[in-house]
Phi, psi and omega in degrees: 000316178299326176296320175303313179297325176290325174299318183297307177302323175294314177298318179299320179297305184303311175304313184293319182287331173297313182294317182292323179292316175307308177299324177295320177297313178301320184289319177294322178301317183287332172291333183271354186284147178291137183232143172293138181260135178303117178310152173296334180286332177288328174302307180298319171302321174296320180292322174299329180107000178213129177277002179264357176296149188222164182263132191246348179085171188293321179311311176299321180287317188280339174285351184286318180202184187242010178304330193246021185288321176298324175302319185286328173295313183305312186294315181298333177270000184276174170296320175300316185284333184278351177274142184234156177299125179306127175087004179226184177250009182278126184302144175288330181236131176233186176294327181284344174304318177261326183269000178084175181296139186249011186299312187289345180273347181257035176293124185306321185297312186297323180290319178299319183280325178256358182052037170199176179268163181277101180296337185285348178272002175261171176312125186282076184299331178286336182252359177285147173294159190300325181294323183283325177296319180290330182299328178299326175279327185286344182295332168266316189274001173289339186240314182287337181236041181306323183297323187266340193245003186295328179274352186309311187307332186245014185279161181295331181284311177305307181297330174279016180062044174253129182256166179295329178287345171293335182243329179266095184268094188286351180265352181296313183200184178277355176273120186268343175268160179287128183295154175305318179279002178253344193294316180304306189297323189294306179300314182289350174298328170256327184264062186297322177304315182292321182299323178299322185289334176277011170257002181285160185292328172255121187194164166282149185293046178283318178295338178280346190087356181284347172226157175247149176302322185289351169301326181247334184246142175263103188299336185263015173093146179222178175267015179248168182292148179052023178062032181280151185280044179198178181282328178203175194287327172303311184296331177287317178295321188277003169303312181263316186260073182293335183296349180255015186288316187077198008279158179254149173296326174244105184257156171263161176296326183290351177277332175259348174259186186274149186294334183288355173295335176243333184257142169263111194291329189276329182154152189211152174286345183254158188291159179060023182062027184281137181297330185214148178290152171294147005269004188298323175298322181282331181285358170289340178242335186244145181278141178292149181217165173255169183284161176304126177097356181257149180305136178263041176285154181302327174294322169302316180293321183286317175302313179297321177297318192269341186237015179228138175274136180297321188282007167296328181250310184272073187289334191256063189294342182265354180137154189215151174253004184241134177288145175291175186288334189244153177307128175086340178290143179213174178050031182254325185241000000 
């Protein structure tokens, strides 16, 4: 009897496993199946507040009033306005691409009474969350600008509720990108703590306009820390400071570690962008010492540590191919 029950239970277990496996395969197949995605236009209609709204084109919008004539000129002369739908003369981007369908905004009675269209019937860009405003741009730029925008969803700006329109003012001029001489002031508008560091005595020449924030940082996000344009901080610094690349016969730890271990990249009150003045920076890792042949009394050691810069002797602090004059001495020549 027990053997019979074990056989029955064994068969039942096998059947259950087969059914579970079959169900899993079917479930995986259904997950891979193609499903229609709701068109972006339906999303825009929902934002307008009416699924019956329709797209009427730039001409219909601009005939309603002349308030946006200059904006229309800016758009026509921009990169967006000059692009055309393949095989037609229709612009690839027009007013309704960002503002949504305009049919309900062009009610004749409202235009006659107010001499303009009803702005409340467009997509409420000013009240939308940052992610939703960016979505209106990403419907095109997630594909056409993929190399530049692939890291945007997990960038510091996206997570910080910054939208594309917070930096790119499309109505300001026909130039859709931020001008080079405007980049730093735009960044400093939010990053005031970093702006303050560029007033220190030792700094990169950003305030002088010789460098841009975007020389080091990718505002649309990167796969590195702090959105820098390199795999790590050291790689970014070595793009300009190639004399410290190495390898050296006698290496210092900062050659194999990050440059920011010792340096503050945005600015410092100490020379050479150092985080701490010498010799105290060095003493965080190294014990103080006196010169060969001098008394090794505690007083001499203290004086040597407090009144001497290590780089007075160890001038090749980033690495050297020449051994020092004394056994055990390094990074001197």
